Structures are given as C-alpha cells and as structure tokens.
TORVEXRO-286031 format. One record per atom (N, C-alpha, C): atom name; z, y, x; residue in one letter; residue number from 1. Coordinates in pm, whole numbers, plus 50000, padded with zeros to 5 digits. Layout:
<atoms>
+------+-------+-------+-------+-----+-----+
| atom |    up | north |  east | res |   n |
+------+-------+-------+-------+-----+-----+
|   CA |     Z |     Y |     X |   A | NUM |
...
+------+-------+-------+-------+-----+-----+
</atoms>
This chain:
<atoms>
+------+-------+-------+-------+-----+-----+
| atom |    up | north |  east | res |   n |
+------+-------+-------+-------+-----+-----+
|    N | 22350 | 03768 | 80377 |   M |   1 |
|   CA | 22320 | 03661 | 80474 |   M |   1 |
|    C | 22179 | 03653 | 80535 |   M |   1 |
|    N | 22191 | 03580 | 80653 |   S |   2 |
|   CA | 22064 | 03568 | 80731 |   S |   2 |
|    C | 22031 | 03414 | 80729 |   S |   2 |
|    N | 21915 | 03391 | 80751 |   T |   3 |
|   CA | 21851 | 03259 | 80786 |   T |   3 |
|    C | 21815 | 03255 | 80919 |   T |   3 |
|    N | 21848 | 03126 | 80975 |   M |   4 |
|   CA | 21820 | 03112 | 81116 |   M |   4 |
|    C | 21765 | 02978 | 81148 |   M |   4 |
|    N | 21648 | 02978 | 81218 |   S |   5 |
|   CA | 21587 | 02824 | 81242 |   S |   5 |
|    C | 21659 | 02802 | 81375 |   S |   5 |
|    N | 21687 | 02669 | 81377 |   L |   6 |
|   CA | 21773 | 02612 | 81498 |   L |   6 |
|    C | 21711 | 02471 | 81530 |   L |   6 |
|    N | 21685 | 02454 | 81663 |   R |   7 |
|   CA | 21626 | 02352 | 81710 |   R |   7 |
|    C | 21751 | 02279 | 81786 |   R |   7 |
|    N | 21767 | 02156 | 81743 |   L |   8 |
|   CA | 21878 | 02067 | 81801 |   L |   8 |
|    C | 21834 | 01954 | 81850 |   L |   8 |
|    N | 21866 | 01885 | 81950 |   P |   9 |
|   CA | 21827 | 01753 | 82000 |   P |   9 |
|    C | 21858 | 01663 | 81873 |   P |   9 |
|    N | 21787 | 01552 | 81861 |   D |  10 |
|   CA | 21786 | 01467 | 81742 |   D |  10 |
|    C | 21929 | 01407 | 81728 |   D |  10 |
|    N | 22004 | 01363 | 81854 |   S |  11 |
|   CA | 22130 | 01313 | 81872 |   S |  11 |
|    C | 22229 | 01400 | 81817 |   S |  11 |
|    N | 22226 | 01529 | 81862 |   L |  12 |
|   CA | 22330 | 01629 | 81815 |   L |  12 |
|    C | 22308 | 01667 | 81687 |   L |  12 |
|    N | 22191 | 01655 | 81621 |   H |  13 |
|   CA | 22184 | 01679 | 81479 |   H |  13 |
|    C | 22258 | 01562 | 81396 |   H |  13 |
|    N | 22219 | 01456 | 81445 |   A |  14 |
|   CA | 22282 | 01343 | 81374 |   A |  14 |
|    C | 22435 | 01336 | 81401 |   A |  14 |
|    N | 22490 | 01387 | 81511 |   T |  15 |
|   CA | 22644 | 01385 | 81519 |   T |  15 |
|    C | 22699 | 01485 | 81431 |   T |  15 |
|    N | 22625 | 01618 | 81423 |   A |  16 |
|   CA | 22669 | 01706 | 81332 |   A |  16 |
|    C | 22666 | 01673 | 81185 |   A |  16 |
|    N | 22563 | 01598 | 81153 |   R |  17 |
|   CA | 22551 | 01568 | 81008 |   R |  17 |
|    C | 22651 | 01470 | 80974 |   R |  17 |
|    N | 22693 | 01376 | 81068 |   D |  18 |
|   CA | 22796 | 01248 | 81036 |   D |  18 |
|    C | 22927 | 01328 | 81036 |   D |  18 |
|    N | 22954 | 01434 | 81118 |   L |  19 |
|   CA | 23093 | 01491 | 81138 |   L |  19 |
|    C | 23100 | 01592 | 80999 |   L |  19 |
|    N | 22988 | 01677 | 80963 |   A |  20 |
|   CA | 22984 | 01729 | 80839 |   A |  20 |
|    C | 23016 | 01637 | 80724 |   A |  20 |
|    N | 22956 | 01531 | 80711 |   R |  21 |
|   CA | 22986 | 01437 | 80609 |   R |  21 |
|    C | 23149 | 01405 | 80588 |   R |  21 |
|    N | 23181 | 01380 | 80712 |   K |  22 |
|   CA | 23328 | 01336 | 80715 |   K |  22 |
|    C | 23427 | 01454 | 80674 |   K |  22 |
|    N | 23399 | 01567 | 80701 |   E |  23 |
|   CA | 23457 | 01676 | 80657 |   E |  23 |
|    C | 23423 | 01742 | 80513 |   E |  23 |
|    N | 23340 | 01656 | 80455 |   H |  24 |
|   CA | 23305 | 01687 | 80317 |   H |  24 |
|    C | 23236 | 01833 | 80297 |   H |  24 |
|    N | 23151 | 01861 | 80390 |   A |  25 |
|   CA | 23077 | 02001 | 80410 |   A |  25 |
|    C | 22937 | 01963 | 80435 |   A |  25 |
|    N | 22843 | 02063 | 80388 |   S |  26 |
|   CA | 22710 | 02055 | 80443 |   S |  26 |
|    C | 22687 | 02077 | 80598 |   S |  26 |
|    N | 22591 | 02050 | 80646 |   V |  27 |
|   CA | 22546 | 02072 | 80789 |   V |  27 |
|    C | 22557 | 02223 | 80812 |   V |  27 |
|    N | 22493 | 02294 | 80708 |   N |  28 |
|   CA | 22500 | 02444 | 80734 |   N |  28 |
|    C | 22631 | 02500 | 80746 |   N |  28 |
|    N | 22723 | 02448 | 80642 |   Q |  29 |
|   CA | 22861 | 02496 | 80658 |   Q |  29 |
|    C | 22933 | 02448 | 80785 |   Q |  29 |
|    N | 22900 | 02329 | 80844 |   F |  30 |
|   CA | 22963 | 02283 | 80966 |   F |  30 |
|    C | 22934 | 02348 | 81069 |   F |  30 |
|    N | 22785 | 02396 | 81075 |   V |  31 |
|   CA | 22741 | 02476 | 81203 |   V |  31 |
|    C | 22798 | 02618 | 81186 |   V |  31 |
|    N | 22795 | 02681 | 81063 |   A |  32 |
|   CA | 22845 | 02796 | 81050 |   A |  32 |
|    C | 22984 | 02809 | 81103 |   A |  32 |
|    N | 23059 | 02717 | 81055 |   T |  33 |
|   CA | 23218 | 02705 | 81115 |   T |  33 |
|    C | 23211 | 02704 | 81239 |   T |  33 |
|    N | 23140 | 02623 | 81320 |   A |  34 |
|   CA | 23128 | 02590 | 81457 |   A |  34 |
|    C | 23089 | 02714 | 81545 |   A |  34 |
|    N | 23005 | 02794 | 81487 |   V |  35 |
|   CA | 22962 | 02918 | 81539 |   V |  35 |
|    C | 23092 | 03021 | 81544 |   V |  35 |
|    N | 23125 | 03031 | 81416 |   A |  36 |
|   CA | 23244 | 03137 | 81397 |   A |  36 |
|    C | 23351 | 03095 | 81504 |   A |  36 |
|    N | 23393 | 02976 | 81506 |   E |  37 |
|   CA | 23505 | 02931 | 81599 |   E |  37 |
|    C | 23471 | 02958 | 81749 |   E |  37 |
|    N | 23348 | 02948 | 81787 |   K |  38 |
|   CA | 23302 | 02979 | 81928 |   K |  38 |
|    C | 23298 | 03122 | 81943 |   K |  38 |
|    N | 23260 | 03206 | 81841 |   V |  39 |
|   CA | 23266 | 03356 | 81845 |   V |  39 |
|    C | 23413 | 03400 | 81856 |   V |  39 |
|    N | 23490 | 03336 | 81774 |   S |  40 |
|   CA | 23615 | 03373 | 81784 |   S |  40 |
|    C | 23700 | 03359 | 81904 |   S |  40 |
|    N | 23670 | 03237 | 81974 |   A |  41 |
|   CA | 23725 | 03208 | 82099 |   A |  41 |
|    C | 23673 | 03307 | 82213 |   A |  41 |
|    N | 23546 | 03328 | 82210 |   L |  42 |
|   CA | 23507 | 03424 | 82312 |   L |  42 |
|    C | 23564 | 03571 | 82292 |   L |  42 |
|    N | 23563 | 03614 | 82165 |   M |  43 |
|   CA | 23616 | 03754 | 82149 |   M |  43 |
|    C | 23765 | 03760 | 82173 |   M |  43 |
|    N | 23837 | 03657 | 82149 |   T |  44 |
|   CA | 23970 | 03643 | 82190 |   T |  44 |
|    C | 23999 | 03649 | 82334 |   T |  44 |
|    N | 23904 | 03578 | 82420 |   E |  45 |
|   CA | 23915 | 03570 | 82564 |   E |  45 |
|    C | 23895 | 03727 | 82603 |   E |  45 |
|    N | 23797 | 03787 | 82569 |   D |  46 |
|   CA | 23751 | 03934 | 82607 |   D |  46 |
|    C | 23890 | 04012 | 82573 |   D |  46 |
|    N | 23954 | 03991 | 82458 |   Y |  47 |
|   CA | 24052 | 04086 | 82419 |   Y |  47 |
|    C | 24188 | 04054 | 82523 |   Y |  47 |
|    N | 24202 | 03936 | 82556 |   L |  48 |
|   CA | 24314 | 03889 | 82640 |   L |  48 |
|    C | 24286 | 03939 | 82785 |   L |  48 |
|    N | 24181 | 03946 | 82827 |   M |  49 |
|   CA | 24126 | 04002 | 82942 |   M |  49 |
|    C | 24144 | 04149 | 82953 |   M |  49 |
|    N | 24101 | 04217 | 82847 |   A |  50 |
|   CA | 24139 | 04375 | 82844 |   A |  50 |
|    C | 24272 | 04390 | 82840 |   A |  50 |
|    N | 24365 | 04315 | 82770 |   R |  51 |
|   CA | 24503 | 04344 | 82768 |   R |  51 |
|    C | 24556 | 04315 | 82912 |   R |  51 |
|    N | 24523 | 04213 | 82972 |   A |  52 |
|   CA | 24555 | 04176 | 83113 |   A |  52 |
|    C | 24544 | 04276 | 83199 |   A |  52 |
|    N | 24442 | 04363 | 83180 |   K |  53 |
|   CA | 24402 | 04469 | 83277 |   K |  53 |
|    C | 24501 | 04579 | 83265 |   K |  53 |
|    N | 24547 | 04592 | 83144 |   R |  54 |
|   CA | 24644 | 04691 | 83108 |   R |  54 |
|    C | 24784 | 04661 | 83174 |   R |  54 |
|    N | 24817 | 04544 | 83192 |   G |  55 |
|   CA | 24955 | 04483 | 83227 |   G |  55 |
|    C | 24976 | 04558 | 83383 |   G |  55 |
|    N | 25099 | 04556 | 83388 |   N |  56 |
|   CA | 25183 | 04608 | 83500 |   N |  56 |
|    C | 25270 | 04498 | 83574 |   N |  56 |
|    N | 25247 | 04439 | 83676 |   R |  57 |
|   CA | 25348 | 04336 | 83711 |   R |  57 |
|    C | 25481 | 04368 | 83748 |   R |  57 |
|    N | 25487 | 04495 | 83804 |   N |  58 |
|   CA | 25618 | 04541 | 83832 |   N |  58 |
|    C | 25708 | 04568 | 83707 |   N |  58 |
|    N | 25658 | 04630 | 83615 |   E |  59 |
|   CA | 25709 | 04655 | 83464 |   E |  59 |
|    C | 25730 | 04517 | 83404 |   E |  59 |
|    N | 25656 | 04424 | 83428 |   F |  60 |
|   CA | 25682 | 04292 | 83371 |   F |  60 |
|    C | 25807 | 04230 | 83437 |   F |  60 |
|    N | 25820 | 04233 | 83565 |   R |  61 |
|   CA | 25940 | 04179 | 83650 |   R |  61 |
|    C | 26053 | 04253 | 83604 |   R |  61 |
|    N | 26047 | 04395 | 83572 |   K |  62 |
|   CA | 26167 | 04468 | 83534 |   K |  62 |
|    C | 26222 | 04415 | 83407 |   K |  62 |
|    N | 26137 | 04390 | 83308 |   I |  63 |
|   CA | 26183 | 04325 | 83183 |   I |  63 |
|    C | 26240 | 04196 | 83202 |   I |  63 |
|    N | 26160 | 04091 | 83282 |   L |  64 |
|   CA | 26226 | 03966 | 83298 |   L |  64 |
|    C | 26357 | 03977 | 83357 |   L |  64 |
|    N | 26390 | 04072 | 83455 |   A |  65 |
|   CA | 26517 | 04067 | 83523 |   A |  65 |
|    C | 26638 | 04095 | 83424 |   A |  65 |
|    N | 26602 | 04143 | 83300 |   K |  66 |
|   CA | 26699 | 04169 | 83190 |   K |  66 |
|    C | 26732 | 04054 | 83106 |   K |  66 |
|    N | 26658 | 03935 | 83130 |   V |  67 |
|   CA | 26701 | 03825 | 83069 |   V |  67 |
|    C | 26797 | 03756 | 83143 |   V |  67 |
|    N | 26898 | 03716 | 83056 |   P |  68 |
|   CA | 27002 | 03640 | 83126 |   P |  68 |
|    C | 26976 | 03490 | 83190 |   P |  68 |
|    N | 27031 | 03462 | 83308 |   D |  69 |
|   CA | 26999 | 03338 | 83377 |   D |  69 |
|    C | 27106 | 03240 | 83314 |   D |  69 |
|    N | 27079 | 03181 | 83199 |   V |  70 |
|   CA | 27167 | 03092 | 83140 |   V |  70 |
|    C | 27093 | 02951 | 83097 |   V |  70 |
|    N | 27173 | 02844 | 83086 |   E |  71 |
|   CA | 27125 | 02723 | 83040 |   E |  71 |
|    C | 27077 | 02733 | 82890 |   E |  71 |
|    N | 26966 | 02673 | 82852 |   P |  72 |
|   CA | 26933 | 02690 | 82696 |   P |  72 |
|    C | 27049 | 02591 | 82635 |   P |  72 |
|    N | 27061 | 02650 | 82496 |   D |  73 |
|   CA | 27147 | 02558 | 82401 |   D |  73 |
|    C | 27092 | 02420 | 82408 |   D |  73 |
|    N | 27179 | 02326 | 82373 |   E |  74 |
|   CA | 27136 | 02206 | 82357 |   E |  74 |
|    C | 27028 | 02178 | 82267 |   E |  74 |
|    N | 27013 | 02243 | 82166 |   Q |  75 |
|   CA | 26911 | 02202 | 82042 |   Q |  75 |
|    C | 26777 | 02264 | 82095 |   Q |  75 |
|    N | 26783 | 02357 | 82200 |   D |  76 |
|   CA | 26653 | 02394 | 82252 |   D |  76 |
|    C | 26599 | 02317 | 82372 |   D |  76 |
|    N | 26674 | 02220 | 82411 |   R |  77 |
|   CA | 26628 | 02135 | 82525 |   R |  77 |
|    C | 26528 | 02034 | 82487 |   R |  77 |
|    N | 26448 | 01979 | 82562 |   F |  78 |
|   CA | 26361 | 01885 | 82518 |   F |  78 |
|    C | 26415 | 01767 | 82525 |   F |  78 |
+------+-------+-------+-------+-----+-----+
</atoms>
C-alpha cells in the first residue's frame, strides 16, 4: 500500500469528513473508495469506446431485423 499526500480545499475536506462519518468510514477509506469509483468509471468508458470501434452498424441492423415487430406483453409495459 502506498501513502499519498493530498491537498484539498478546506471546504472539500470538511464535506468529505462529514460524508465519511455518515458512511461510518474513515476519511482515508472514503477518499480511497471515491478514487476507485472514478478509476472504474474512466476504465469502463475506455473499454466501451474500444468495443464501439469494433462495432459494425450494418451487422447490427441485420440482427435487429430478426426481432419480431410485436407489441410487448401486458406485464412488460410501463
């Protein structure tokens, strides 16, 4: 595990401290979780962009053409 020195504006630090307290976590745990969530979101975005580049619109349309054009069952309607 690594140690990182982090400079935060006082107001952000106070908010993080308050939220960590509400979550019954330390500020360290709260910040580590927040960083993990952000890293995960960015990595997911990169993954989805790479997948999208491999996509083929014509093949997608061929697959969609196989889906029957019927009304959804009553239980599937909003």
